[in-house]
DONULO-831757 format. One record per residue: residue in one letter; z, x, y of N, C-alpha, C in turn. Coordinates in steps of 0.1 Angstrom, whole numbers, plus 2048, in hexadecimal, padded with zeros to 3 digits. Example, Ala and Ser with C-alpha at 12.3 -4.5 7.8 and 13.67 -1.06 7.14 Angstrom:
A84E8847C784E87B7D384E8847DF;S8478807EA8478897F584F881800;
END
This chain:
M8A83E52BA8B23DD2B58B73E32A7;Q8C33E42A78C83EC29A8D03E1292;P8CF3E22848D73D927B8E53D927E;E8EC3CE27C8FA3CD27E9033D7275;A90C3DF27B9143E727291C3E1268;P91E3E525D9263E02529353E1255;A93D3D724F94C3D72529533E224A;K94E3E723F9543F123894A3FD234;L94F409233946413231941414223;W94941121894441220A93D405207;N93040220D9283F820991D3FC200;R9163F21FA90C3F51F09013FF1F5;N8FC3FC2008F14052058F4413208;Y90141420D907421210907429204;I90E4221F99104291EC90342D1E7;L8F94241E78EC4281E18E64341E7;L8E74351F58E34401FC8E944E1F8;L8F644C1F48FD4591EE8F745D1E1;V8F34531D98EE4561CB8E045C1CD;L8D84561D58CA45C1D88CC4691DE;G8D546C1E78D64781ED8DA4831E2;F8E047F1D88E34881CC8D648D1C6;F8CE4831C58C04881BD8B84911C6;S8B748D1D48AE4951DD8B64A31DF;S8C24A31E08C94B01E28C94B91D6;S8C94B31CA8C74BB1BD8B94C21BE;S8B04BB1C28A24C11C38A34CE1CD;F8A84CC1D88AA4D61E28B24E21DD;Y8BD4E01D88C64EC1D48BF4F31C7;M8B94ED1BF8B24F41B58A74FD1B9;V8A04F91C38955001C889850C1D2;T8A250A1DA8A45131E58AA5201E2;P8B35231D88B75311D48AD5381CD;T8A35321C58995381BE88C53D1C4;L88A5381D087D53C1D687D54A1DA;S8885501DF88855F1E18855681D5;K88B5641CA88756A1BD8795681B9;Y87455D1BB86855A1B685E5611BE;S8615621CA85756A1D58575781D0;V86257E1CD86358C1C985B58E1BC;E85C5851B38535851A78455851A9;L84157E1B483257D1B882F5891C0;G8375931C283459F1CA83759F1D8;A8405951DC8435971EB84F59F1EE;S84F5A51FA85A5AE1FE8675A5201;L8715AB20387D5A420587C59D213;A8775A321D87559C22A86C590229;V86159222285858621F85E57B218;A86757E20E86E57520687856D20F;G87E57421888856E22188156522B;T87556922F86D560238868554231;L86555422586154821D86D53F21D;A87854421988453C217887535224;G88553B22F88853523C87D52D242;M87052E23C865527241866518241;M86D51223786F504238877500244;S882506248889503253882505260;I87A51026187251326D86850626F;T8625022648594F72648604EB268;A86C4E82638744DC2668774DD274;L87A4E827987F4EA2888734E4291;I8684E828E85C4E32958594D4294;M85D4CF28985C4C12868674B828C;R8724BE28D87D4B629187C4AB29D;P8764B02A88744A72B386B49A2AF;I86149D2A78584922A286148929A;A86948E28F87248728887C47F291;A88048429B88947C2A488346F2A9;V8774722AF8704652B486D45C2AA;A86846129F86545729387145028D;S87C45628D88945128688E446290;D88C44729D89243D2A78874322A9;R87B4342A787242A2AB86942329F;L86942A29386342428886C42027D;N86741A27286F41626887642125F;R88342326188942F25B88843024C;K888423246888424237879428232;K86F424239861428235860437237;L86443C24186444A24686B45123B;M87644D23687F45422D87745621F;I87244A21C86A44920E85D45320F;I85645121884A45B21A84F46921A;A85846C22185B47B22386147F216;T86A47921086E47E20386447E1F8;T85A4761F884F4781EF8484841F2;V8444871FE83E49320184649F1FD;I85349E1FF85C4AA1FA8594AC1EC;G8594A21E48584A21D484B4AA1D2;L83F4A51D88324AA1D68324BA1D9;S8384BE1E48384CB1E983F4D51DF;V84A4D01DB8524D71D184A4D91C4;L8434CE1C083A4D01B482E4D91B8;G82B4DB1C38224E51C98274F31C5;Y8334F61C68395031C48355061B5;S8354FD1AD8334FF19E82550519A;I81C5021A380E5061A08095121A9;S8135171B28105211BB80F52F1B3;T8055361B68045431AE80554F1B9;N80654D1C58055571CF80D5521DB;M81055C1E48195591F081354F1F9;V80554E1FB7FE5462048015381FF;M8005341F38025281EF8115231F0;L81A52D1EE8285291F082B5271FF;F82552E20782752B21682251D219;I81751921480F50D21881A501213;F81E5012068274F72018344F7208;R83750320C8455052138444FD221;I8384FE2278374F82358364E9234;I82F4E522982F4D722683D4D1224;H8434DA21B8524D421885A4D3224;G8594DE22D8624DD23985E4D2243;S8524CD24484E4C424C8544B7247;A8534B323A8584A82348674A8235;F86D4B423287C4B52338814B1240;A87B4B524B8804B32588804A425A;I87549B25787648D25988048724F;S87F48B24288848523889848623D;G89B4932428AA4952458AE48E251;T8A648C25B8A94842668A9476264;A89E47025D89D46225A8A845E251;N8AC4662468B646223E8C4460244;M8C946A24C8D54692528D545E25C;S8CB45D2648CA45326F8C9445268;F8C244325D8C24372568CF433252;A8D743D24C8E443B2478EE436251;T8EC43925E8F54342688F6426269;N8EB41E2638EB4102658F440B25A;F8FA41225190240D247911413248;I91341925492041F256926417262;P93341226093A40D26B93B417278;D93C41128393C41A28F948422290;D95441D28B96042528B96342F280;K95842F27795A43726B94E44126A;M94744527793C44D27693F45B271;G94B46127494E46F26F95046F261;S95546425B95946324D94B461246;G94445724C93745324592D45F244;L92B46624F92147124E92647D245;G93347E24593848823D93848522D;Y93B47922A93947421C92A473217;L92147222191446F21F90E47C217;T91448721990E493213916495206;L91E48B20192448F1F491A4921E9;G90E48A1E990548D1DF8FF49C1E0;N8FE4A01ED8FA4AD1EF9044B71EB;I9104B41EB91B4BD1E891B4BF1D9;V91A4B31D291A4B31C390D4BB1BD;A9034B81C38F74BF1C08F84CE1C1;G8FE4D11CD9004E01D09094E71C6;A9114DF1BE91B4E61B59134EC1A9;F9084E51A69014EA19B8F24EE19C;G8EC4E81A78DE4EA1AA8DA4F91AB;P8E05011B38DC50F1B28DD5161A4;T8E951319F8EA5191918E0514188;V8DE5081878D450317D8C6509181;G8C250918E8B650E1928B451D18E;L8BE5251908BE53318E8BD53617F;E8C552F1778C85311698BA52C162;L8B75201668AA51916089E523162;G89D52717089253017389253D16B;S89D54316889E55016089A54C152;A89E54114D89B53D13F88D53913C;V88753114487B52B14187052C14B;G87453215786B53416286C52B16D;Y86B53017A86D52818686551B187;R85851C18185051318285550417D;Y85C5071728624FA16C86E4F5175;V8744FD17B87E4F91858784F1190;Y86C4F41948664ED1A08604E019B;I85C4DE18E8574D318A8634C8188;I86F4CD18287A4C41828804C018F;S87F4CA1998844C61A787B4BB1AE;G86F4BE1AB8654B41B28664A61AC;V8694A419E86B49819A87749219F;L8834991A188F4941A688D48D1B3;A8854951BC8834901C987A4831C9;L8714821C08684761BF87146A1BA;I87A46C1B18844621AD88C45E1B9;A8914671C18984621CD8904591D6;A88345D1D887A4551E08794481DA;A8774461CE8764391C78824301C8;G88D4371C889A4301C989D42A1D7;M8964311E189942B1EF89341D1F1;L8894191E888340C1E988E4001E7;M8994031E18A33FA1DD8AC3F61E8;I8AC3FE1F48B43FC2008AE3F2209;P8B53E720C8AF3DD2148B03E2224;Y8A63E022C8A63E423A89D3DC242;N8A23D624C8993CE2558983D6262;H88C3DB2648893E326F8843DB27A;V88A3DB2868863D22918853DC29D;V87A3DC2A48783E32B18753D92BC;S87D3DB2C787A3D32D286D3D62DA;D8683CC2E185B3CF2E885E3DA2F2;E8693D92F986D3E430286C3F32FC;Q8723F32EF8724012E98634042E6;K85C3FB2E284D3FF2DD8444032EA;K8473FE2F584040130184540E308;R85141030785741E30C85142A309;K84E43131484843F31185144930B;I84B45130485345D2FE857467308;V86446A30986947431386F47E30B;L87448931387A49530D886491304;S88D48930A89C48530389947E2F6;D88C4772F58894722E788747C2DC;L8824882E087F4922D888B49C2D5;I89249F2DE89F4A62DD8A84A32E8;E8B64A22E58BF49D2EF8C54AB2F6;P8C24AD3028C74BA3098D54BD307;S8DE4B230A8EC4B230B8F24B72FD;L8E94B62F38EF4B92E48EA4C72DF;I8E24CE2E88DD4DB2E58E84E52E1;P8F24E72E98FE4EF2E59024EC2D7;Y9054DF2D490A4DB2C89004DE2BC;A8F44DE2C08E94E12B58E94F02B2;F8ED4F82BB8F05072B88FD5082B1;L9075012B49135032AD9134FF29F;I90C4F429C90A4EF28E9014F9287;G8F74FF28F8EF5072888F2513282;M8FF51828790452428290B523275;F90F51627091251326490751425B;S8FA51025E8EF5112588EA51F255;L8ED52825F8EA53625D8F053C252;A8FD53825090453D2448FF539238;N8FA52C2378F452522D8E752D228;G8DF52F2328D25352318D354422A;L8DD54A22F8DF55822A8E555821C;T8EE54F2198F454F20B8EA54A201;T8E353F2048D853A1FA8CC5441F9;S8CA54B2028BE5552018C15621FB;F8CD5681FE8D05751FB8DC5781F2;L8E556D1EF8F056F1E68ED5731D8;A8E356D1D38DF5721C58D95811C5;L8D35851D08CE5931D18DA59D1D3;L8E45971DB8EF5A01DD8F65A11D1;G8F85981C78FE5981BA8F75A31B2;D8E95A41B38E25AC1AA8E55BB1AF;N8E55BC1BD8E75C91C38F35CF1BF;R8FE5C71BE90C5CC1BD9115C91AE;G9085C51A690C5C31979165B8195;I9165AD19F9205A319D918597195;A91F59318A91758918291B57B186;N914571184916563186919560194;V91356619E9155631AC9115551B0;S9085501A89045421AB9105371AA;L91A53B1A59275331A492D5321B1;F9295391BA92D5391C992952A1CE;F91E5251CA91A5191CE92250D1C7;T9275101BC92F5061B593C5061BB;A9435111BE94F5111C694E50A1D4;H94250D1DA9405071E79404F81E7;S93A4F41DD9384E51DA9474DF1D7;I94E4E51D095B4E11CC9634E01DA;G9624EB1E39694EB1EF9654DF1F8;M9584DC1F79534D21FF9594C31FB;L9594C11ED95F4B61E896D4B41EB;A9754BF1ED9824BF1EE9854BB1FE;I97C4C12079804C021597A4B321C;R96E4AE2169684A221C97049521D;P97849221398048521598B487220;I98E49422399949722D99149923A;A9874A023B9804A324897C497251;G97548F24996F48325097947B259;P98447625198E46E259995476263;I99848426199D48B26C99448C278;T98748E27697E48D28297D481288;D97E47728197E46928898A46728F;K99746C28B9A246A2939A547429E;K9A248129B9A648C2A499B4912AC;G98E48F2A89834932B197E4A12AB;I9724A52B296B4B12AD9744BE2B2;G97C4BC2BD9834C82C198D4CC2B9;F9934C42B199E4C72A89994CE29B;V98D4CD2969884D128A97F4DE28B;L9784E029696D4E92979724F8297;Y97D4FA29E98150929F98550F291;P98E50728A99150D27B98450D272;S97B50427596F50526D96651226E;Y96551727A95F52327C96752F277;V97452F27897C53A27297A53B263;L97A52F25C97953024E96B534249;V96052F25095353424C95154224E;A95654725A95555625D95C55E252;L96855924F970561245968560237;A96255623495B55622894F560228;M94956123293D56B235942579234;F94D57C23A95358823995758D22B;M95C58222395E58421695258820D;V94758120F93B58420893759120C;A9375952199325A221D9395AE216;G9465AD21294D5B720C94F5B51FE;A94A5AB1F894C5A71EA9485B11E0;Q9515B51D894C5BD1CB9505B81BF;S9545AC1BF9585A41B29555971B3;F95458F1A79515811A595C5781AD;G96857C1AB9735741B09715711C0;V96E57D1C696D57D1D59625731DA;I9575741D294B56B1D594E55C1D2;L95655A1C895A54C1C59645461D0;A96D54E1D497754B1DF96F5491EC;A9655511EE95E5501FB9565421FB;G95053E1F09495321F09525261F2;F95F5251EC96851B1F096D51A1FF;I97052620497552721296A52221C;K95E527219953524223950515223;A95350D2169514FF21595B4F921E;L9684FD21D9724F622596F4F6233;G9695012399665022489594F924B;Q94F4FC2439434F52469424E5243;G94B4E223994C4D52359544CB240;T95C4D32489624CD25395A4CC260;G9554D926394E4DA26F9404D5271;Q9384D526892A4D126992B4C126C;P9304B926292F4AA2649374A5271;S9414AD2769474A928393E4AA28E;I9354B528D92C4B529891F4AA297;Q91C4A728B91249C28991848F28E;A92548D28A92B48028F92C47F29D;H93148A2A393248B2B29254882BA;A91A48E2B490C48C2BB90947D2BA;V90B4772AE9074692AC90E4602B6;Q91C4632B792545B2BF92245C2CE;R91D4672D291B46B2E090E4632E4;L9044612DB8F745A2DE8F644C2DA;G8FE4482CF8FD43B2CA8F44392BF;K8F54302B58ED42E2AB8DE42B2AE;A8DB4252B98CD4242BC8C64312C0;R8CD43B2C28C74482C58CC4522BB;S8D044C2AF8D54562A58CB4602A0;G8BE45C2A08B446429C8B24712A3;V8B24702B08B247B2B98BF4832B8;A8CA47C2B78D74832B68D848D2AA;I8D448629F8D548E2928C9499293;S8BE4952978B349E2978B54AB2A1;T8BD4A92AC8C04B42B48CA4BD2AC;C8D44B72A58DD4C029D8D44C8292;Y8CA4C128D8C24C82828BA4D3287;I8B74D22948AF4DC29A8B74EA29B;G8C34E929D8CB4F429D8CC4FA28F;Q8CF4F12868D04F52788C34FC273;D8B84F52758AC4FA2718A9507278;M8AC5092848A851628A8AF521285;C8BD51F2828C552927E8C352C26E;Q8C15212668BE5242598B0529256;G8A652625F89A52B25E89753B263;I89D53D26E89C54A2738A755426D;G8B354F2688BC5572628B8560256;P8B155924B8AC5602408A356B243;A89956824D88F57225189657E257;I89F57C2628A65862688B058D25D;G8B55852568BF58A24C8B9594242;G8AD59123D8A55992348A35A723B;A89F5A624889C5B324F8A95BC250;V8B55B42538C15BB2548C65C1248;A8C45B923D8C85BD2308C15C922B;S8B35CA22E8AB5D42298AE5E1231;S8B45E123E8B75EC2458C55F1244;F8CD5E82438DD5EA2448E55E6237;G8DE5DE22F8E55D92248EB5CA224;Y8ED5C42198F15B72199005B4220;G9095BE21E9165BE2259155BB233;T90D5C323A90B5C32489075B624D;M8FC5B02458F65A4248900598248;F90859723D91258C23C91D58F247;A92259B24992C59C253928599262;A91B59C264916599271915589274;S91258226891357326B92156E26C;G92A57526793957226893D573277;V93857F27E93B58228C935576294;L92957329292356829A92A55A299;L92F55728D93754A28B94454B293;L94B55529495655729C9535562AB;M94855B2B094355A2BD94154B2C1;C93E5432B793B5342B994752D2BF;M9535322BC96052D2BF96052E2D0;A95D5382D595D53A2E39535312EB;L94752F2E593D5262E99425172EA;F9485152DF94D5062DF9595042E8;F96050E2EA96C50D2F496750A302;F95D51330695851131494F503315;L94850130A9414F330A94A4E930E;R9564E830695F4DC3079664DC314;R9684E831996D4E93269634E4331;Y9564E733094D4E133A94C4D3339;E94C4CD32C94A4BE32B9564B8330;K9634BD32E96E4B833496C4B7343;S9684C234A9674C235995D4B835E;K9534B43559494AB35A94D49B355;G95949B34F95D48D34B95748833F;I94F49133694948D32A95348A31F;I95E49131F96948F31497548C31B;
END
């Protein structure tokens, strides 16, 4: 049994979730772009640094099926609080790490909690979003993430250079713990029917097979994220381009500009209307980064990438929730996250190897080609669904 959907989108609990999302996202964005550099400082190779950066997503990938079942059957609020607390503690663990073994251990713990937190948070939020506003609601839900992304990477990198990365991790861990404490303020009455308690766990409770193609499609946006967050700073150093971290600020500005438009368009026009141009824009941005020799190109690429991703990614998430319904929103969102985790986790590891052999330009250009290929996959997927009467 799920709580009754609210009549309007901008209700108290939804707004509070946006604010708390800002704190937890600030923690994430301050940490992510610094780990590769911190690893290199500890003596790791570029490939190992890339593997560490992607390790959280790989761990999250393994944990997603468990997160799906937990979010659909247990108290989502409690899951959210516990997972966010563990995230804060694991990030604090980075600050005391003196070697790569310790970093990998805390990264694995971080990834496990991140999987549960991400699925539970978004699934929990669907209880405060009107049914006919799902695209807008899930799109706006990441506003805290976007605002944090505008300054988080820059603050993390600059603060790390000034006083050391360990202080960055202490601040980031405290921000996550503040978010966990704030979640106690959100009222939630969790009710589980006797039928649901007795029902055995089946494959579709862990991962929804019909959404696997969409998991891959959304994952390709995350591949671009993984490569830029892990290697953009190193590309800047390699080519002598200063202030490349402002790519993330431009990216966030683009997200803020497109989200108020993208959500309502998705609600009215559907996923088929928005996804093709989304892939074109993100692919263009990756090609721009691949050939960039100046700060201006990097800045423009960040903005363009945001326009595409800010439209395409939430449209797939909204489509998944609408396909399965709010009662199964946990597995719907988890299945999408599996694709994101897989691509963001494997991407930096493979990208590090490609960059070592062929250069950063080839690595970013190859990701652009893969994004363009996704348009063909989506075309045939929608054609198949139409033939089966799904759309």
